[in-house]
All heavy atoms as an XYZ file, in Angstrom:
711
protein
N      18.346    -20.177      2.647
C      16.930    -20.651      2.197
C      15.946    -20.414      3.186
O      16.299    -20.378      4.416
C      17.163    -22.323      2.105
C      16.005    -23.010      1.739
S      16.188    -23.326     -0.025
C      14.804    -24.247     -0.460
N      14.803    -19.984      2.750
C      13.799    -19.562      3.725
C      12.795    -20.792      3.980
O      12.629    -21.645      3.024
C      13.065    -18.313      3.316
C      13.967    -17.165      3.251
C      12.401    -18.610      1.893
N      12.103    -20.846      5.093
C      11.213    -21.997      5.293
C       9.911    -21.660      4.525
O       9.798    -20.486      3.921
C      10.943    -22.068      6.730
C      10.204    -20.942      7.457
O       9.561    -20.164      6.688
O      10.288    -20.866      8.685
N       9.076    -22.580      4.425
C       7.879    -22.528      3.693
C       7.006    -21.310      4.042
O       6.507    -20.560      3.167
C       7.015    -23.806      3.817
C       5.643    -23.804      3.159
C       5.518    -23.900      1.828
C       4.483    -23.517      3.867
C       4.295    -23.879      1.264
C       3.283    -23.452      3.288
C       3.212    -23.608      1.936
N       6.714    -21.074      5.273
C       5.823    -20.003      5.726
C       6.425    -18.609      5.473
O       5.734    -17.669      4.979
C       5.377    -20.134      7.174
C       4.540    -21.401      7.281
C       4.803    -22.471      8.037
C       3.241    -21.565      6.833
N       3.828    -23.333      7.892
C       2.853    -22.825      7.190
C       2.420    -20.764      5.952
C       1.636    -23.348      6.807
C       1.238    -21.344      5.571
C       0.809    -22.577      5.951
N       7.747    -18.575      5.611
C       8.346    -17.224      5.278
C       8.348    -16.952      3.758
O       8.001    -15.906      3.249
C       9.877    -17.235      5.714
O       9.937    -17.468      7.176
C      10.524    -15.876      5.436
N       8.564    -17.968      2.932
C       8.496    -17.918      1.557
C       7.036    -17.497      1.161
O       6.858    -16.696      0.183
N       6.051    -18.146      1.768
C       4.657    -17.802      1.506
C       4.309    -16.400      1.835
O       3.687    -15.727      1.025
C       3.769    -18.763      2.290
O       4.073    -20.119      1.907
C       2.243    -18.518      1.827
N       4.807    -15.930      3.017
C       4.567    -14.550      3.371
C       5.221    -13.507      2.381
O       4.619    -12.578      1.888
C       5.194    -14.302      4.785
C       5.072    -12.776      5.242
C       3.650    -12.326      5.439
C       5.716    -12.743      6.618
N       6.414    -13.821      1.920
C       7.122    -13.031      0.917
C       6.438    -12.930     -0.329
O       6.109    -11.872     -1.015
C       8.586    -13.463      0.717
C       9.376    -13.165      1.997
C       9.248    -12.712     -0.486
C      10.754    -13.851      2.083
N       5.904    -14.173     -0.870
C       5.188    -14.246     -2.045
C       3.858    -13.498     -1.962
O       3.442    -12.695     -2.891
C       4.887    -15.673     -2.389
N       3.123    -13.595     -0.807
C       1.871    -12.839     -0.640
C       2.101    -11.345     -0.641
O       1.280    -10.594     -1.232
C       1.170    -13.317      0.648
N       3.206    -10.871      0.057
C       3.510     -9.528      0.146
C       3.865     -8.902     -1.322
O       3.514     -7.830     -1.635
C       4.716     -9.204      1.107
C       4.311     -9.344      2.503
C       3.398     -8.166      2.754
N       2.954     -8.314      4.227
C       1.980     -7.684      4.619
N       1.286     -6.805      3.839
N       1.529     -7.777      5.926
N       4.593     -9.722     -2.056
C       4.971     -9.248     -3.417
C       3.670     -9.125     -4.269
O       3.478     -8.176     -5.006
C       5.932    -10.218     -4.021
C       7.334     -9.995     -3.318
C       6.080     -9.964     -5.541
C       8.331    -11.021     -3.801
N       2.755    -10.153     -4.133
C       1.544    -10.087     -4.838
C       0.714     -8.881     -4.485
O       0.081     -8.115     -5.356
C       0.699    -11.369     -4.639
N       0.514     -8.594     -3.201
C      -0.312     -7.407     -2.777
C       0.422     -6.177     -3.174
O      -0.320     -5.173     -3.683
C      -0.278     -7.480     -1.202
C      -0.935     -6.136     -0.713
C      -1.243     -8.532     -0.752
N       1.768     -6.088     -3.199
C       2.476     -4.933     -3.699
C       2.258     -4.715     -5.197
O       1.887     -3.537     -5.504
C       3.955     -5.125     -3.293
C       4.859     -3.915     -3.866
C       4.566     -2.620     -3.139
C       6.278     -4.233     -3.645
N       2.324     -5.613     -5.972
C       2.073     -5.596     -7.397
C       0.618     -5.140     -7.641
O       0.329     -4.318     -8.523
C       2.422     -6.855     -8.072
C       3.864     -7.260     -8.112
C       4.136     -8.631     -8.729
C       4.736     -6.210     -8.832
N      -0.320     -5.800     -6.970
C      -1.679     -5.356     -7.147
C      -1.918     -3.929     -6.712
O      -2.612     -3.228     -7.450
C      -2.613     -6.286     -6.397
C      -2.799     -7.800     -6.873
C      -3.489     -8.512     -5.866
C      -3.495     -7.738     -8.212
N      -1.330     -3.547     -5.676
C      -1.436     -2.053     -5.235
C      -0.807     -1.150     -6.293
O      -1.357     -0.158     -6.551
N       0.290     -1.418     -6.773
C       0.934     -0.698     -7.804
C       0.085     -0.581     -9.039
O      -0.095      0.426     -9.666
C       2.415     -1.191     -8.196
C       3.435     -1.051     -7.064
C       4.720     -1.687     -7.471
C       3.731      0.465     -6.916
N      -0.506     -1.763     -9.489
C      -1.321     -1.699    -10.603
C      -2.596     -0.932    -10.384
O      -2.972     -0.054    -11.351
C      -1.786     -3.259    -11.015
N      -3.170     -0.967     -9.205
C      -4.493     -0.174     -8.920
C      -4.076      1.338     -8.983
O      -4.785      2.151     -9.415
C      -4.982     -0.671     -7.571
O      -5.335     -1.987     -7.576
C      -6.175      0.161     -7.242
N      -2.867      1.599     -8.268
C      -2.444      3.079     -8.176
C      -2.210      3.610     -9.588
O      -2.672      4.657     -9.938
C      -1.225      3.193     -7.374
O      -1.529      2.595     -6.058
C      -0.759      4.573     -7.263
N      -1.614      2.756    -10.481
C      -1.335      3.234    -11.801
C      -2.592      3.381    -12.638
O      -2.711      4.377    -13.362
C      -0.360      2.232    -12.529
N      -3.505      2.539    -12.518
C      -4.733      2.649    -13.201
C      -5.572      3.938    -12.748
O      -6.077      4.735    -13.503
C      -5.627      1.482    -13.093
C      -5.057      0.270    -13.857
C      -7.034      1.699    -13.606
C      -5.621     -1.077    -13.673
N      -5.595      4.180    -11.452
C      -6.202      5.330    -10.940
C      -5.476      6.537    -11.385
O      -6.145      7.694    -11.710
C      -6.166      5.225     -9.335
O      -6.854      6.368     -8.811
N      -4.208      6.476    -11.421
C      -3.420      7.800    -11.933
C      -3.707      8.037    -13.374
O      -3.891      9.079    -13.825
C      -1.922      7.621    -11.717
C      -1.105      8.719    -12.169
C      -1.114      9.896    -11.488
C      -0.319      8.725    -13.236
C      -0.400     11.024    -11.913
C       0.463      9.797    -13.735
C       0.384     10.918    -13.037
N      -3.691      6.946    -14.159
C      -4.126      7.150    -15.605
C      -5.569      7.873    -15.763
O      -5.706      8.616    -16.608
C      -3.950      5.823    -16.333
C      -2.508      5.495    -16.632
C      -2.301      4.354    -17.603
N      -3.509      3.642    -18.108
C      -3.538      2.398    -18.250
N      -2.619      1.576    -17.940
N      -4.664      1.801    -18.764
N      -6.464      7.322    -14.948
C      -7.858      7.888    -15.031
C      -7.808      9.310    -14.575
O      -8.426     10.172    -15.261
C      -8.739      7.004    -14.119
N      -6.978      9.725    -13.664
C      -6.884     11.041    -13.200
C      -6.348     11.955    -14.297
O      -6.770     13.035    -14.572
C      -6.003     11.175    -11.951
C      -5.594     12.558    -11.679
C      -6.436     13.674    -11.413
C      -4.159     12.868    -11.810
C      -5.968     14.888    -11.114
C      -3.658     14.202    -11.647
C      -4.592     15.162    -11.251
O      -4.078     16.443    -11.183
N      -5.252     11.495    -14.917
C      -4.616     12.242    -16.033
C      -5.518     12.433    -17.174
O      -5.510     13.364    -17.841
C      -3.389     11.560    -16.521
C      -2.223     11.450    -15.418
C      -1.594     12.611    -15.144
N      -0.842     13.188    -16.388
C      -0.165     14.284    -16.490
N      -0.224     15.173    -15.452
N       0.484     14.572    -17.503
N      -6.418     11.523    -17.435
C      -7.326     11.484    -18.494
C      -8.456     12.506    -18.261
O      -8.898     13.239    -19.167
C      -7.936     10.182    -18.849
C      -8.771     10.037    -20.078
C      -9.190      8.673    -20.509
N      -9.723      7.889    -19.407
C      -9.202      6.887    -18.916
N      -8.145      6.415    -19.386
N      -9.702      6.247    -17.861
N      -8.951     12.639    -16.999
C     -10.058     13.452    -16.655
C      -9.783     14.690    -15.870
O     -10.644     15.552    -15.822
C     -11.029     12.627    -15.841
O     -10.443     12.205    -14.540
C     -11.525     11.414    -16.559
N      -8.609     14.694    -15.173
C      -8.218     15.710    -14.308
C      -9.165     15.996    -13.065
O      -9.222     17.068    -12.603
C      -7.978     17.045    -15.117
C      -6.711     17.666    -14.827
O      -5.791     17.048    -14.201
N      -6.523     18.924    -15.130
N      -9.889     14.911    -12.692
C     -10.826     15.043    -11.609
C     -10.059     14.985    -10.347
O      -9.230     14.158    -10.071
C     -11.874     13.946    -11.748
N     -10.499     15.841     -9.393
C      -9.841     15.934     -8.084
C     -10.017     14.653     -7.266
O      -9.148     14.200     -6.657
C     -10.343     17.088     -7.298
C      -9.682     17.351     -6.024
C     -10.348     18.543     -5.222
N     -10.455     18.146     -3.877
C     -11.497     17.526     -3.390
N     -12.458     17.189     -4.050
N     -11.533     17.233     -2.048
N     -11.263     13.970     -7.336
C     -11.448     12.838     -6.644
C     -10.592     11.629     -7.066
O     -10.162     10.825     -6.212
C     -12.957     12.397     -6.606
C     -13.481     11.854     -7.902
C     -13.441     10.456     -8.130
C     -13.984     12.646     -8.996
C     -13.948      9.966     -9.312
C     -14.349     12.167    -10.075
C     -14.430     10.790    -10.278
O     -14.825     10.328    -11.555
N     -10.315     11.615     -8.365
C      -9.349     10.538     -8.847
C      -7.913     10.806     -8.385
O      -7.194      9.924     -8.182
C      -9.368     10.431    -10.386
C     -10.677      9.837    -10.795
C     -10.769      9.872    -12.395
C     -10.732      8.260    -10.415
N      -7.566     12.133     -8.292
C      -6.264     12.375     -7.747
C      -6.085     12.009     -6.383
O      -5.189     11.293     -5.960
C      -5.931     13.917     -7.864
C      -4.529     14.337     -7.362
C      -4.502     15.863     -6.998
N      -5.454     16.103     -5.909
C      -6.066     17.323     -5.660
N      -5.813     18.276     -6.457
N      -6.957     17.393     -4.620
N      -7.123     12.331     -5.538
C      -7.173     11.875     -4.161
C      -7.174     10.343     -4.042
O      -6.461      9.692     -3.158
C      -8.322     12.440     -3.390
C      -8.162     13.931     -3.312
O      -7.102     14.540     -3.573
O      -9.150     14.626     -2.870
N      -7.959      9.734     -4.840
C      -7.970      8.215     -4.892
C      -6.572      7.598     -5.187
O      -6.107      6.637     -4.543
C      -9.018      7.684     -5.856
N      -5.919      8.187     -6.228
C      -4.573      7.730     -6.520
C      -3.727      7.912     -5.303
O      -2.948      6.948     -4.981
C      -4.066      8.549     -7.733
O      -4.894      8.361     -8.779
C      -2.636      8.190     -8.114
N      -3.748      8.959     -4.643
C      -2.960      9.236     -3.479
C      -3.202      8.261     -2.368
O      -2.374      7.648     -1.719
C      -3.104     10.654     -2.910
C      -2.278     11.050     -1.751
C      -0.804     10.969     -2.080
C      -2.624     12.431     -1.227
N      -4.556      7.918     -2.126
C      -4.877      6.936     -1.140
C      -4.434      5.594     -1.500
O      -3.860      4.980     -0.602
N      -4.528      5.153     -2.713
C      -4.056      3.833     -3.051
C      -2.585      3.746     -3.038
O      -1.991      2.740     -2.586
C      -4.464      3.533     -4.492
C      -5.903      3.206     -4.772
C      -6.585      3.800     -5.720
C      -6.534      2.335     -3.926
C      -7.928      3.562     -5.896
C      -7.904      1.989     -4.052
C      -8.578      2.654     -5.042
N      -1.852      4.861     -3.320
C      -0.407      4.895     -3.219
C       0.082      4.812     -1.856
O       1.081      4.183     -1.488
N      -0.636      5.514     -0.892
C      -0.203      5.417      0.494
C      -0.433      3.976      1.065
O       0.455      3.510      1.797
C      -1.012      6.411      1.361
C      -0.756      6.267      2.886
C      -0.579      7.924      0.997
N      -1.475      3.368      0.677
C      -1.713      2.016      1.140
C      -0.689      0.996      0.615
O      -0.059      0.187      1.327
C      -3.125      1.527      0.726
C      -4.179      2.170      1.642
S      -5.901      1.508      1.244
C      -6.301      2.296     -0.142
N      -0.338      1.230     -0.617
C       0.690      0.375     -1.371
C       2.022      0.637     -0.618
O       2.735     -0.290     -0.417
C       0.718      0.659     -2.799
O      -0.565      0.465     -3.364
C       1.730     -0.151     -3.534
N       2.351      1.906     -0.402
C       3.558      2.270      0.326
C       3.689      1.671      1.679
O       4.733      1.039      2.058
C       3.714      3.788      0.441
C       5.000      4.149      1.077
C       6.205      4.111      0.456
C       4.937      4.670      2.405
C       7.408      4.461      1.039
C       6.048      5.118      3.047
C       7.383      4.973      2.336
N       2.581      1.502      2.401
C       2.564      0.865      3.729
C       2.838     -0.597      3.555
O       3.538     -1.239      4.396
N       2.394     -1.315      2.518
C       2.611     -2.682      2.309
C       4.170     -2.816      2.034
O       4.793     -3.669      2.560
C       1.816     -3.289      1.198
C       2.225     -4.695      0.813
C       0.329     -3.330      1.537
N       4.732     -1.972      1.177
C       6.120     -2.065      0.892
C       7.041     -1.791      2.031
O       7.880     -2.564      2.365
C       6.504     -1.050     -0.223
C       7.895     -0.903     -0.530
C       8.610     -1.894     -1.163
C       8.614      0.163     -0.003
C       9.991     -1.723     -1.410
C      10.025      0.338     -0.260
C      10.667     -0.685     -0.948
N       6.645     -0.757      2.819
C       7.456     -0.455      3.984
C       7.437     -1.622      5.012
O       8.447     -1.918      5.600
C       6.998      0.810      4.659
C       7.534      1.127      5.962
C       7.276      2.053      3.744
N       6.282     -2.150      5.151
C       6.146     -3.285      6.150
C       7.121     -4.412      5.760
O       7.853     -4.896      6.643
C       4.663     -3.744      6.296
C       4.462     -4.680      7.378
C       4.399     -6.096      7.025
O       4.578     -6.467      5.851
O       4.319     -6.938      7.910
N       7.094     -4.830      4.509
C       7.871     -5.904      4.069
C       9.329     -5.609      4.171
O      10.152     -6.383      4.650
N       9.717     -4.362      3.798
C      11.077     -3.944      3.758
C      11.671     -3.867      5.127
O      12.754     -4.353      5.444
C      11.309     -2.651      3.049
N      10.809     -3.207      6.119
C      11.292     -3.188      7.538
C      11.441     -4.473      8.171
O      12.352     -4.724      8.954
C      10.349     -2.236      8.229
C      10.378     -0.796      7.922
C       9.224     -0.078      8.795
C      11.675     -0.147      8.194
N      10.490     -5.321      7.961
C      10.588     -6.638      8.555
C      11.703     -7.528      8.093
O      12.425     -8.229      8.837
C       9.281     -7.423      8.278
C       9.221     -8.800      8.903
C       9.196     -8.920     10.320
C       9.370    -10.051      8.171
C       9.282    -10.090     10.991
C       9.311    -11.206      8.849
C       9.286    -11.253     10.257
O       9.379    -12.466     10.869
N      12.081     -7.432      6.700
C      13.188     -8.191      6.186
C      14.468     -7.585      6.402
O      15.456     -8.241      6.515
C      12.927     -8.435      4.599
C      11.668     -9.222      4.321
C      11.801    -10.694      4.756
O      12.864    -11.245      4.827
N      10.635    -11.254      5.250
N      14.619     -6.253      6.465
C      15.934     -5.571      6.384
C      16.379     -4.913      7.625
O      17.484     -4.458      7.750
C      15.875     -4.581      5.266
C      15.576     -5.050      3.857
C      15.542     -4.060      2.927
C      16.629     -6.176      3.412
N      15.499     -4.941      8.691
C      15.797     -4.142      9.852
C      15.531     -5.112     11.170
O      14.781     -6.045     11.030
C      15.116     -2.898     10.118
O      13.717     -3.214     10.272
C      15.275     -1.941      8.919
N      16.042     -4.782     12.313
C      15.755     -5.634     13.436
C      14.420     -5.217     14.113
O      14.230     -5.646     15.313
C      17.014     -5.343     14.339
C      17.487     -4.066     14.027
C      17.187     -3.862     12.544
N      13.679     -4.283     13.560
C      12.385     -3.841     14.109
C      11.547     -5.143     14.352
O      11.409     -5.940     13.566
C      11.707     -2.827     13.351
C      12.585     -1.594     13.280
C      10.359     -2.417     13.860
C      12.089     -0.496     12.286
N      10.856     -5.164     15.473
C       9.995     -6.267     15.853
C       8.833     -6.325     14.894
O       8.278     -5.254     14.371
N       8.147     -7.529     14.883
C       7.007     -7.727     14.043
C       5.785     -6.891     14.477
O       5.082     -6.374     13.522
C       6.594     -9.155     14.066
C       5.508     -9.707     13.034
C       5.825     -9.339     11.644
C       5.134    -11.190     13.259
N       5.526     -6.685     15.715
C       4.461     -5.919     16.222
C       4.595     -4.354     15.674
O       3.738     -3.770     15.202
C       4.358     -5.899     17.726
O       4.177     -7.290     18.085
C       3.214     -5.041     18.234
N       5.843     -3.839     15.815
C       6.139     -2.527     15.425
C       5.903     -2.318     13.911
O       5.429     -1.370     13.497
C       7.551     -1.989     15.792
C       7.611     -1.974     17.370
N       8.274     -2.979     18.025
C       7.270     -1.119     18.202
C       8.259     -2.669     19.361
N       7.612     -1.531     19.476
N       6.378     -3.298     13.106
C       6.289     -3.270     11.720
C       4.750     -3.308     11.327
O       4.353     -2.550     10.467
C       7.024     -4.414     11.072
C       6.747     -4.548      9.630
C       8.511     -4.260     11.333
N       4.018     -4.076     11.990
C       2.572     -4.204     11.704
C       1.859     -2.892     12.070
O       0.986     -2.425     11.393
C       1.863     -5.305     12.387
C       2.101     -6.577     11.653
N       1.984     -6.828     10.298
C       2.485     -7.874     12.290
C       2.244     -8.146     10.077
N       2.601     -8.734     11.119
N       2.311     -2.301     13.119
C       1.713     -0.927     13.470
C       2.007      0.073     12.436
O       1.104      0.860     12.035
C       2.261     -0.470     14.925
C       1.672     -1.397     16.010
C       1.901      0.989     15.122
C       2.416     -1.188     17.333
N       3.292      0.090     11.958
C       3.571      1.053     10.901
C       2.792      0.874      9.707
O       2.178      1.787      9.024
C       5.084      1.065     10.613
C       5.901      1.551     11.823
C       5.493      1.802      9.336
C       7.427      1.157     11.721
N       2.576     -0.439      9.293
C       1.808     -0.761      8.083
C       0.316     -0.306      8.299
O      -0.331      0.227      7.434
C       1.843     -2.192      7.799
C       1.032     -2.599      6.582
C       0.786     -4.089      6.526
O       0.823     -4.775      7.596
O       0.570     -4.541      5.358
N      -0.216     -0.698      9.449
C      -1.627     -0.322      9.744
C      -1.856      1.186      9.750
O      -2.909      1.627      9.275
C      -2.028     -0.867     11.094
O      -2.005     -2.217     11.176
N      -0.963      2.011     10.246
C      -1.039      3.348     10.200
C      -1.136      3.898      8.709
O      -1.899      4.760      8.443
C      -0.004      4.102     10.985
C       0.118      5.556     10.662
C      -0.164      3.860     12.439
N      -0.210      3.405      7.912
C      -0.164      3.773      6.436
C      -1.424      3.317      5.743
O      -1.991      4.137      5.072
C       1.053      3.158      5.797
N      -1.884      2.181      6.000
C      -3.028      1.774      5.433
C      -4.297      2.522      5.871
O      -5.207      2.957      5.067
C      -3.334      0.094      5.596
C      -2.266     -0.536      4.695
C      -4.749     -0.174      5.198
C      -2.271     -1.992      4.931
N      -4.412      2.751      7.129
C      -5.485      3.591      7.690
C      -5.506      4.948      7.033
O      -6.541      5.517      6.666
N      -4.245      5.576      6.941
C      -4.212      6.967      6.337
C      -4.603      6.854      4.914
O      -5.331      7.754      4.419
C      -2.828      7.416      6.452
C      -2.453      8.806      5.793
C      -3.401      9.909      6.481
C      -1.022      9.098      5.967
N      -4.185      5.856      4.141
C      -4.640      5.556      2.835
C      -6.191      5.555      2.721
O      -6.822      6.038      1.832
N      -6.833      4.812      3.685
C      -8.275      4.708      3.588
C      -8.937      6.083      3.904
O      -9.953      6.382      3.362
C      -8.784      3.605      4.586
C      -8.810      2.256      4.027
C      -8.117      1.280      4.728
C      -9.501      1.894      2.898
C      -8.102     -0.047      4.177
C      -9.515      0.648      2.404
C      -8.812     -0.328      3.073
N      -8.410      6.862      4.834
C      -8.954      8.062      5.131
C      -8.852      8.976      3.812
O      -9.808      9.696      3.519
C      -8.197      8.822      6.304
C      -8.491     10.270      6.374
C      -8.394      8.064      7.600
N      -7.742      9.030      3.121
C      -7.609      9.772      1.888
C      -8.500      9.267      0.894
O      -9.195     10.062      0.177
C      -6.173      9.702      1.360
C      -5.209     10.373      2.332
C      -6.038     10.410      0.006
C      -3.757     10.042      2.085
N      -8.673      7.969      0.749
C      -9.572      7.420     -0.226
C     -11.102      7.755      0.110
O     -11.864      8.111     -0.731
C      -9.561      5.820     -0.240
C     -10.172      5.114     -1.343
C      -9.673      5.564     -2.723
C      -9.812      3.588     -1.255
N     -11.415      7.645      1.450
C     -12.803      8.034      1.860
C     -13.032      9.541      1.631
O     -14.104      9.925      1.018
C     -12.908      7.771      3.386
C     -14.272      8.136      3.959
C     -15.354      7.311      3.373
C     -14.224      7.941      5.396
N     -12.028     10.365      1.789
C     -12.129     11.827      1.424
C     -12.371     12.034      0.031
O     -13.183     12.903     -0.372
C     -10.848     12.502      1.862
C     -10.948     13.969      1.611
C      -9.660     14.665      1.991
N      -9.579     16.009      1.606
C      -9.250     16.492      0.339
N      -8.924     15.651     -0.579
N      -9.293     17.772      0.071
N     -11.800     11.136     -0.817
C     -12.038     11.309     -2.311
C     -13.463     11.097     -2.686
O     -13.943     11.563     -3.613
C     -11.038     10.415     -3.083
O     -11.428      9.154     -3.028
N     -14.023     10.147     -1.969
C     -15.481      9.870     -2.242
C     -16.428     10.807     -1.693
O     -17.530     10.950     -2.262
C     -15.858      8.378     -1.699
C     -15.066      7.293     -2.293
C     -14.674      6.238     -1.498
C     -14.793      7.307     -3.597
C     -13.981      5.146     -2.079
C     -14.075      6.187     -4.167
C     -13.675      5.225     -3.391
N     -16.131     11.384     -0.609
C     -17.077     12.328      0.093
C     -17.083     13.861     -0.368
O     -18.065     14.454     -0.223
C     -16.895     12.247      1.571
C     -17.138     10.930      2.195
C     -16.816     10.844      3.732
C     -18.622     10.405      2.005
N     -15.897     14.326     -0.716
C     -15.731     15.755     -0.953
C     -15.462     15.908     -2.455
O     -14.760     15.548     -3.154
C     -14.712     16.409     -0.204
C     -15.116     16.500      1.296
C     -16.031     17.314      1.717
C     -14.642     15.759      2.327
N     -16.153     17.177      3.113
C     -15.293     16.194      3.550
C     -13.696     14.629      2.466
C     -15.052     15.626      4.799
C     -13.444     14.128      3.642
C     -14.188     14.601      4.827
């Protein structure tokens, strides 16, 4: 049995993961419909950010890696996703 705050964190992470997957899927469908390069890049950016959320949760729950290290890994993935997303808007 998990305590309240751990359960809340798990529920929040699952919600963010599902929202990220939905956003990525919608972006991918838009890309497939239009074949626009910026939508392809946006899909990749959303996917990388969503992957960062998934990896953070999985590493924290399933490995002995410390919380600080796990957050660094997630932050790098989300930052990379934002760079890709920004690139999709600018070029």
